[in-house]
C-alpha positions as a printed NumPy array, in Angstrom:
array([[ 93.739, -12.476, -28.731],
       [ 96.902, -10.586, -29.688],
       [ 96.676,  -6.827, -30.201],
       [ 99.707,  -4.818, -31.206],
       [ 99.492,  -1.069, -31.717],
       [102.165,   1.375, -32.888],
       [104.964,  -0.987, -31.839],
       [108.476,   0.409, -32.254],
       [111.866,  -1.024, -31.39 ],
       [115.146,   0.848, -31.713],
       [118.319,  -0.914, -30.596],
       [121.093,   0.93 , -28.724],
       [123.17 ,   1.211, -31.909],
       [120.341,   3.197, -33.518],
       [118.912,   0.396, -35.653],
       [115.153,   0.82 , -36.084],
       [113.998,  -2.797, -36.16 ],
       [110.263,  -2.058, -35.902],
       [108.468,   1.094, -36.982],
       [104.864,   1.719, -35.955],
       [103.661,  -1.884, -36.323],
       [ 99.947,  -2.36 , -35.725],
       [ 98.383,  -5.808, -36.074],
       [ 95.676,  -7.982, -34.502],
       [ 95.949, -11.783, -34.529],
       [ 92.947, -13.978, -33.787],
       [ 92.896, -17.305, -31.999],
       [ 93.652, -20.277, -34.239],
       [ 95.306, -18.39 , -37.082],
       [ 98.457, -19.631, -38.818],
       [100.204, -16.337, -39.498],
       [103.418, -16.21 , -41.493],
       [105.582, -13.128, -41.117],
       [107.224, -12.977, -44.515],
       [110.251, -10.902, -45.383],
       [113.994, -10.828, -45.947],
       [116.628, -11.165, -43.244],
       [116.836,  -8.001, -41.167],
       [113.227,  -7.012, -41.828],
       [112.33 ,  -7.078, -38.11 ],
       [110.481, -10.402, -37.999],
       [112.516, -11.916, -35.163],
       [112.373,  -8.712, -33.164],
       [108.582,  -8.718, -33.457],
       [108.305, -12.237, -32.018],
       [110.696, -11.408, -29.184],
       [108.749,  -8.302, -28.277],
       [105.621, -10.429, -27.82 ],
       [107.199, -12.405, -24.967],
       [109.585,  -9.612, -23.962],
       [112.777, -11.421, -24.78 ],
       [113.398,  -8.033, -26.396],
       [111.838,  -4.977, -24.672],
       [109.826,  -2.717, -26.948],
       [110.86 ,   0.924, -27.26 ],
       [107.278,   2.17 , -27.489],
       [103.787,   1.067, -28.42 ],
       [101.272,  -1.369, -26.976],
       [100.992,  -5.166, -26.863],
       [ 98.11 ,  -7.082, -25.297],
       [ 97.951, -10.879, -25.228],
       [ 94.708, -12.14 , -23.743],
       [ 94.473,  -8.692, -22.154],
       [ 97.894,  -9.022, -20.503],
       [100.723,  -6.702, -21.495],
       [104.391,  -7.743, -21.697],
       [105.263,  -4.036, -21.824],
       [103.352,  -2.502, -18.926],
       [102.217,  -5.597, -17.014],
       [103.614,  -6.954, -13.759],
       [106.199,  -9.709, -13.473],
       [103.323, -12.09 , -12.773],
       [101.606, -10.986, -15.991],
       [104.813, -11.557, -17.959],
       [105.177, -15.042, -16.476],
       [101.598, -15.869, -17.511],
       [102.3  , -14.605, -21.036],
       [105.439, -16.727, -21.331],
       [103.634, -19.79 , -20.014],
       [100.982, -19.49 , -22.72 ],
       [103.596, -18.964, -25.466],
       [105.85 , -21.725, -26.713],
       [108.845, -20.62 , -28.773],
       [110.682, -22.55 , -31.47 ],
       [114.097, -21.122, -32.248],
       [116.051, -20.993, -35.476],
       [119.159, -22.369, -33.747],
       [117.199, -25.07 , -31.815],
       [118.462, -23.997, -28.314],
       [118.835, -27.555, -27.037],
       [121.244, -28.696, -24.316],
       [123.468, -31.087, -26.24 ],
       [124.622, -33.189, -23.271],
       [121.058, -33.891, -22.102],
       [118.731, -36.548, -23.456],
       [115.956, -35.712, -25.873],
       [113.367, -36.406, -23.154],
       [115.061, -34.055, -20.67 ],
       [115.289, -31.325, -23.299],
       [111.534, -31.574, -23.787],
       [111.002, -31.403, -20.022],
       [112.92 , -28.118, -19.864],
       [109.822, -26.576, -21.434],
       [108.234, -26.883, -17.991],
       [110.855, -24.845, -16.135],
       [108.654, -21.746, -15.897],
       [106.201, -23.835, -13.866],
       [108.768, -25.342, -11.489],
       [110.62 , -24.123,  -8.419],
       [114.276, -23.125,  -8.524],
       [115.621, -26.302,  -6.881],
       [113.589, -28.602,  -9.129],
       [114.724, -26.673, -12.195],
       [118.423, -26.744, -11.286],
       [118.381, -30.46 , -10.425],
       [116.122, -31.43 , -13.345],
       [113.628, -33.056, -10.976],
       [110.493, -34.027, -12.88 ],
       [107.541, -36.194, -11.87 ],
       [106.476, -39.393, -13.556],
       [103.434, -37.621, -14.98 ],
       [105.638, -34.93 , -16.473],
       [107.882, -37.541, -18.082],
       [104.843, -39.262, -19.58 ],
       [103.665, -35.908, -20.954],
       [107.098, -35.321, -22.506],
       [106.983, -38.767, -24.118],
       [103.557, -37.993, -25.543],
       [104.871, -34.762, -27.046],
       [107.757, -36.664, -28.631],
       [105.316, -39.167, -30.044],
       [103.423, -36.352, -31.748],
       [106.562, -35.386, -33.667],
       [107.57 , -39.012, -34.368],
       [110.598, -38.991, -32.061],
       [109.583, -41.24 , -29.173],
       [112.23 , -43.772, -30.212],
       [114.895, -41.084, -29.62 ],
       [113.762, -40.171, -26.084],
       [116.928, -41.383, -24.338],
       [119.386, -40.289, -27.026],
       [121.631, -37.295, -26.373],
       [120.485, -34.215, -28.27 ],
       [123.826, -33.806, -30.015],
       [123.323, -37.151, -31.775],
       [120.311, -35.914, -33.734],
       [120.06 , -34.426, -37.212],
       [119.002, -30.818, -37.668],
       [115.443, -31.755, -38.551],
       [115.183, -34.038, -35.535],
       [116.565, -31.332, -33.257],
       [113.918, -28.919, -34.471],
       [111.214, -31.525, -33.821],
       [112.514, -31.739, -30.241],
       [112.089, -27.965, -30.113],
       [108.447, -28.35 , -31.153],
       [107.87 , -31.038, -28.516],
       [109.494, -28.811, -25.872],
       [107.089, -26.023, -26.787],
       [104.081, -28.366, -26.784],
       [104.686, -29.632, -23.242],
       [103.82 , -26.136, -21.989],
       [100.31 , -26.641, -23.4  ],
       [100.592, -23.237, -25.067],
       [ 97.863, -21.185, -26.649],
       [100.39 , -19.63 , -29.03 ],
       [103.459, -20.988, -30.829],
       [106.132, -18.548, -31.979],
       [108.41 , -20.071, -34.623],
       [111.434, -17.973, -35.555],
       [112.706, -19.115, -38.971],
       [112.348, -22.752, -37.859],
       [113.548, -24.146, -41.215],
       [116.354, -21.788, -42.197],
       [119.144, -24.335, -41.66 ],
       [117.236, -27.422, -42.817],
       [117.099, -29.395, -46.052],
       [113.87 , -29.365, -48.119],
       [112.537, -32.654, -46.696],
       [113.088, -31.554, -43.085],
       [111.588, -28.145, -43.897],
       [108.399, -29.786, -45.152],
       [108.272, -32.064, -42.09 ],
       [108.6  , -29.167, -39.627],
       [105.965, -27.024, -41.31 ],
       [103.637, -30.018, -41.676],
       [103.901, -30.642, -37.925],
       [103.212, -26.984, -37.139],
       [100.189, -26.934, -39.455],
       [ 98.837, -30.153, -37.936],
       [ 99.204, -28.763, -34.409],
       [ 97.508, -25.55 , -35.52 ],
       [ 94.519, -27.456, -36.919],
       [ 94.141, -30.193, -34.316],
       [ 94.785, -28.145, -31.167],
       [ 93.592, -24.737, -32.388],
       [ 96.935, -23.327, -31.277],
       [ 97.749, -19.993, -32.867],
       [100.993, -20.162, -34.841],
       [103.095, -17.124, -35.746],
       [105.934, -18.257, -37.963],
       [108.75 , -16.242, -39.53 ],
       [109.684, -17.321, -43.055],
       [111.558, -15.782, -45.968],
       [110.395, -18.043, -48.837],
       [107.088, -16.921, -50.398],
       [106.169, -20.402, -51.685],
       [106.235, -21.789, -48.151],
       [104.082, -18.947, -46.879],
       [101.546, -19.562, -49.634],
       [101.41 , -23.294, -48.879],
       [101.091, -23.181, -45.082],
       [ 99.725, -19.817, -43.916],
       [ 96.119, -18.865, -43.387],
       [ 97.338, -15.265, -43.386],
       [100.545, -13.575, -44.488],
       [101.991, -10.401, -43.001],
       [104.703,  -8.96 , -45.235],
       [107.446,  -7.097, -43.371],
       [110.042,  -4.822, -44.924],
       [112.503,  -2.592, -43.092],
       [110.559,  -2.881, -39.854],
       [107.18 ,  -2.009, -41.334],
       [104.108,  -4.015, -42.322],
       [103.693,  -3.622, -46.086],
       [101.131,  -6.378, -46.678],
       [ 98.506,  -8.155, -44.597],
       [ 96.187, -10.605, -46.276],
       [ 95.461, -14.04 , -47.669],
       [ 98.438, -15.962, -49.082],
       [ 96.838, -16.226, -52.509],
       [ 97.057, -12.432, -52.772],
       [100.865, -12.513, -52.838],
       [101.2  , -11.198, -56.36 ],
       [104.508, -10.111, -57.873],
       [103.938,  -6.435, -57.073],
       [103.398,  -7.268, -53.392],
       [106.511,  -9.46 , -53.303],
       [108.419,  -6.583, -54.844],
       [107.138,  -4.346, -52.06 ],
       [108.26 ,  -6.865, -49.412],
       [111.659,  -7.706, -50.869],
       [112.462,  -4.631, -52.893],
       [113.054,  -6.579, -56.079],
       [111.336,  -9.12 , -58.28 ],
       [111.439, -12.592, -56.757],
       [112.981, -15.41 , -58.798],
       [111.275, -18.776, -59.069],
       [111.925, -20.785, -55.876],
       [111.219, -24.316, -54.758],
       [108.608, -24.732, -52.032],
       [110.915, -27.099, -50.176],
       [108.852, -30.212, -50.891]])
């Protein structure tokens, strides 16, 4: 479903964020990209939907390329990919329901998008997505009145309304408390299992990767240094990913 070959990304300041990354991801996997901050995990996700243009290499998503494909191909790729951001990316002055509806903007015309014109069916779909993340009672509340965990659940609902085949989650729990962290990852795992939606999630805590992933890809300094089952994350592999022995950490539950 996703094929990446020899992917490289060098930023204008000379930073090599990705170095010769080659990976295939099958439909329905829950893949955790595990590594420290600055390892290249976020850049990898953003190359998949071309929020960041790759420097070289190949990417194919259902046989469409965000690198060499047409604008129409890129639009199709973005429509099949929902993204959940570390910093939530909600519009604070808008209601929770309207924030979820913004996930449909790639399907709507310019005038409808600017004026936030949505059909009754679309509003019902947004409400159903909020119900899946236990936030239907907050539908008419302004986004800036929510807690961090609730805001991230709105982000999940916004991604779900696209009816994506793939969810990209970029450190979705980095600013959350342990209870909210568990809630967010539980929701992502449930969606992965019930809808067979492929999830690619960036994390930096090994215990969380072991608990939730069906597959872990360890990333260090822009390179893949491990690719396997979470139970194979032995201390020597963690040392390879992080460059030092990992201390005991809570799994956030």
